[in-house]
N, CA and C atoms as a LAMMPS dump frame, in Angstrom:
ITEM: TIMESTEP
0
ITEM: NUMBER OF ATOMS
210
ITEM: BOX BOUNDS ff ff ff
-5.0000000000000000e+02 5.0000000000000000e+02
-5.0000000000000000e+02 5.0000000000000000e+02
-5.0000000000000000e+02 5.0000000000000000e+02
ITEM: ATOMS id mol type element x y z
1 1 1 N 50.18 -160.914 -170.125
2 1 2 C 49.089 -160.724 -169.696
3 1 3 C 47.647 -160.49 -169.719
4 2 1 N 46.914 -161.102 -169.852
5 2 2 C 45.521 -160.477 -170.54
6 2 3 C 44.943 -159.651 -169.917
7 3 1 N 43.856 -158.836 -169.875
8 3 2 C 43.156 -157.726 -169.614
9 3 3 C 41.648 -158.218 -169.174
10 4 1 N 41.9 -157.974 -167.872
11 4 2 C 40.271 -158.494 -167.105
12 4 3 C 39.767 -157.221 -167.29
13 5 1 N 38.725 -158.59 -167.761
14 5 2 C 36.931 -157.087 -168.709
15 5 3 C 35.461 -158.147 -166.616
16 6 1 N 35.085 -156.737 -166.771
17 6 2 C 34.091 -157.554 -166.358
18 6 3 C 33.178 -156.804 -166.746
19 7 1 N 31.62 -157.582 -166.487
20 7 2 C 30.263 -156.5 -167.154
21 7 3 C 29.67 -155.72 -166.118
22 8 1 N 28.847 -154.801 -166.441
23 8 2 C 28.512 -153.655 -165.145
24 8 3 C 27.569 -154.533 -164.69
25 9 1 N 26.991 -156.047 -164.641
26 9 2 C 26.387 -156.494 -163.995
27 9 3 C 27.206 -156.865 -162.606
28 10 1 N 28.692 -157.658 -163.156
29 10 2 C 29.96 -158.013 -162.616
30 10 3 C 30.071 -156.85 -161.561
31 11 1 N 30.659 -156.09 -161.863
32 11 2 C 31.164 -154.891 -160.994
33 11 3 C 29.656 -154.605 -159.914
34 12 1 N 29.031 -153.832 -160.648
35 12 2 C 28.036 -154.216 -159.579
36 12 3 C 28.433 -154.649 -158.027
37 13 1 N 28.158 -156.295 -158.266
38 13 2 C 28.234 -157.379 -157.623
39 13 3 C 29.312 -157.181 -156.984
40 14 1 N 30.443 -156.722 -157.405
41 14 2 C 31.609 -157.115 -156.807
42 14 3 C 31.559 -156.027 -155.65
43 15 1 N 31.126 -155.016 -155.941
44 15 2 C 30.54 -153.541 -155.633
45 15 3 C 30.161 -153.934 -153.768
46 16 1 N 28.94 -154.647 -154.477
47 16 2 C 27.751 -154.936 -153.357
48 16 3 C 28.3 -156.105 -152.647
49 17 1 N 29.112 -156.966 -152.447
50 17 2 C 30.064 -157.522 -151.669
51 17 3 C 31.247 -157.021 -151.102
52 18 1 N 31.652 -156.044 -151.518
53 18 2 C 32.905 -155.731 -151.045
54 18 3 C 32.295 -154.941 -149.787
55 19 1 N 31.231 -153.562 -149.985
56 19 2 C 30.756 -152.669 -149.169
57 19 3 C 29.397 -153.778 -148.471
58 20 1 N 29.096 -155.225 -148.516
59 20 2 C 28.52 -155.319 -147.129
60 20 3 C 28.901 -155.977 -146.301
61 21 1 N 30.696 -156.486 -146.868
62 21 2 C 32.13 -156.795 -145.418
63 21 3 C 32.43 -155.612 -144.628
64 22 1 N 32.157 -154.581 -145.576
65 22 2 C 32.619 -153.234 -144.526
66 22 3 C 31.523 -153.042 -143.93
67 23 1 N 30.012 -152.981 -144.381
68 23 2 C 29.481 -152.392 -142.988
69 23 3 C 29.333 -153.81 -142.449
70 24 1 N 29.716 -154.92 -142.522
71 24 2 C 29.31 -156.08 -142.04
72 24 3 C 30.389 -156.26 -140.377
73 25 1 N 31.575 -155.674 -140.841
74 25 2 C 32.566 -155.795 -139.609
75 25 3 C 32.194 -154.027 -139.333
76 26 1 N 31.468 -152.97 -139.65
77 26 2 C 31.386 -151.353 -138.776
78 26 3 C 30.189 -152.352 -137.916
79 27 1 N 29.481 -153.474 -138.379
80 27 2 C 28.161 -153.686 -137.524
81 27 3 C 28.075 -154.732 -136.296
82 28 1 N 29.771 -155.175 -136.661
83 28 2 C 30.015 -155.8 -135.412
84 28 3 C 30.487 -154.992 -133.648
85 29 1 N 30.413 -153.452 -133.863
86 29 2 C 31.114 -152.258 -133.346
87 29 3 C 29.854 -152.101 -131.989
88 30 1 N 28.317 -152.255 -132.746
89 30 2 C 27.137 -152.094 -131.83
90 30 3 C 26.812 -153.289 -131.577
91 31 1 N 27.278 -154.739 -132.591
92 31 2 C 26.475 -155.727 -131.716
93 31 3 C 27.165 -155.752 -130.757
94 32 1 N 28.645 -156.116 -130.309
95 32 2 C 29.634 -156.659 -129.281
96 32 3 C 29.037 -155.463 -128.283
97 33 1 N 28.475 -154.386 -128.226
98 33 2 C 28.641 -153.134 -127.023
99 33 3 C 26.7 -154.219 -126.961
100 34 1 N 26.162 -153.909 -127.792
101 34 2 C 24.661 -155.476 -127.006
102 34 3 C 24.914 -156.725 -126.637
103 35 1 N 25.754 -156.93 -126.793
104 35 2 C 26.217 -158.194 -126.485
105 35 3 C 26.671 -158.23 -124.906
106 36 1 N 27.984 -157.015 -124.951
107 36 2 C 28.32 -156.846 -123.56
108 36 3 C 26.879 -156.627 -121.995
109 37 1 N 26.181 -155.793 -123.192
110 37 2 C 25.218 -154.601 -122.556
111 37 3 C 24.681 -155.639 -121.893
112 38 1 N 24.133 -156.781 -122.579
113 38 2 C 22.584 -157.948 -122.239
114 38 3 C 21.343 -156.703 -123.011
115 39 1 N 21.996 -156.162 -124.52
116 39 2 C 20.822 -156.196 -125.121
117 39 3 C 21.012 -156.95 -126.509
118 40 1 N 20.792 -158.413 -126.751
119 40 2 C 21.1 -158.728 -127.84
120 40 3 C 20.676 -158.313 -129.42
121 41 1 N 19.048 -158.424 -128.868
122 41 2 C 18.403 -158.013 -129.93
123 41 3 C 18.439 -156.759 -130.317
124 42 1 N 19.013 -155.976 -129.541
125 42 2 C 19 -154.818 -130.748
126 42 3 C 20.643 -154.621 -131.327
127 43 1 N 21.778 -155.471 -130.51
128 43 2 C 22.943 -155.649 -131.373
129 43 3 C 22.433 -156.402 -132.878
130 44 1 N 22.179 -157.588 -132.148
131 44 2 C 21.605 -158.264 -133.906
132 44 3 C 20.945 -157.269 -134.621
133 45 1 N 20.006 -156.521 -134.357
134 45 2 C 19.664 -155.21 -135.81
135 45 3 C 20.929 -153.983 -136.28
136 46 1 N 21.495 -154.073 -135.239
137 46 2 C 22.117 -153.509 -135.922
138 46 3 C 23.25 -153.329 -136.958
139 47 1 N 23.904 -155.055 -136.494
140 47 2 C 24.362 -155.941 -138.152
141 47 3 C 23.929 -155.749 -138.527
142 48 1 N 22.419 -156.399 -139.017
143 48 2 C 21.708 -156.561 -139.756
144 48 3 C 21.732 -155.056 -140.816
145 49 1 N 21.506 -154.674 -140.131
146 49 2 C 21.649 -152.963 -140.466
147 49 3 C 22.434 -152.719 -141.443
148 50 1 N 23.6 -152.642 -140.201
149 50 2 C 24.99 -152.085 -141.084
150 50 3 C 25.287 -153.21 -142.297
151 51 1 N 25.11 -154.511 -141.973
152 51 2 C 25.337 -155.01 -143.533
153 51 3 C 24.166 -155.077 -144.473
154 52 1 N 23.313 -155.168 -144.185
155 52 2 C 22.018 -154.916 -145.282
156 52 3 C 22.185 -153.42 -145.692
157 53 1 N 22.693 -152.059 -145.228
158 53 2 C 22.531 -150.865 -145.871
159 53 3 C 24.201 -150.875 -146.582
160 54 1 N 24.951 -151.605 -145.472
161 54 2 C 26.338 -151.436 -146.628
162 54 3 C 26.153 -151.679 -148.073
163 55 1 N 25.372 -153.424 -148.352
164 55 2 C 25.154 -153.443 -149.398
165 55 3 C 24.842 -152.425 -150.601
166 56 1 N 24.334 -152 -149.876
167 56 2 C 22.717 -150.762 -150.829
168 56 3 C 23.578 -149.655 -151.193
169 57 1 N 23.551 -149.507 -149.977
170 57 2 C 24.067 -147.643 -150.353
171 57 3 C 26.071 -147.393 -150.353
172 58 1 N 25.821 -148.596 -149.609
173 58 2 C 27.805 -148.824 -148.77
174 58 3 C 27.901 -147.758 -147.397
175 59 1 N 29.119 -147.237 -148.013
176 59 2 C 29.093 -146.732 -146.136
177 59 3 C 28.744 -145.027 -145.863
178 60 1 N 27.677 -145.344 -146.249
179 60 2 C 26.483 -143.633 -146.346
180 60 3 C 25.695 -144.013 -145.794
181 61 1 N 25.874 -145.404 -145.751
182 61 2 C 24.578 -146.093 -144.476
183 61 3 C 25.363 -146.612 -143.331
184 62 1 N 26.251 -147.482 -143.25
185 62 2 C 27.159 -148.223 -142.343
186 62 3 C 27.462 -147.666 -141.075
187 63 1 N 28.566 -146.706 -141.295
188 63 2 C 28.547 -145.458 -140.146
189 63 3 C 27.537 -145.208 -139.638
190 64 1 N 26.584 -144.608 -140.221
191 64 2 C 25.701 -143.958 -138.986
192 64 3 C 24.893 -145.217 -138.74
193 65 1 N 25.018 -146.06 -139.346
194 65 2 C 23.581 -147.067 -138.25
195 65 3 C 24.745 -147.808 -137.367
196 66 1 N 26.248 -148.366 -137.472
197 66 2 C 27.251 -148.272 -136.515
198 66 3 C 27.028 -146.976 -135.166
199 67 1 N 27.157 -146.126 -135.593
200 67 2 C 26.961 -144.942 -135.014
201 67 3 C 25.759 -144.834 -134.166
202 68 1 N 24.771 -144.653 -134.31
203 68 2 C 23.471 -144.432 -133.893
204 68 3 C 22.989 -145.973 -132.558
205 69 1 N 23.272 -147.026 -133.83
206 69 2 C 23.096 -148.419 -132.666
207 69 3 C 24.112 -148.336 -131.642
208 70 1 N 25.592 -147.627 -131.441
209 70 2 C 26.48 -148.005 -130.581
210 70 3 C 26.159 -146.946 -129.47
């Protein structure tokens, strides 16, 4: 088998995409709380902050954002 090699730019991009996906999944929790409590604006803000925060700093922003908005 051939070795898999990534450039540093690709590694950072893949890491950010994985963290963004984790942030999105965590952001679904306050989003659905907002949906069922008729607070769609707050739920939408929560999912955006969790997703973008996840891309920037990973779970260090995603988890606190999900907890705060829930």
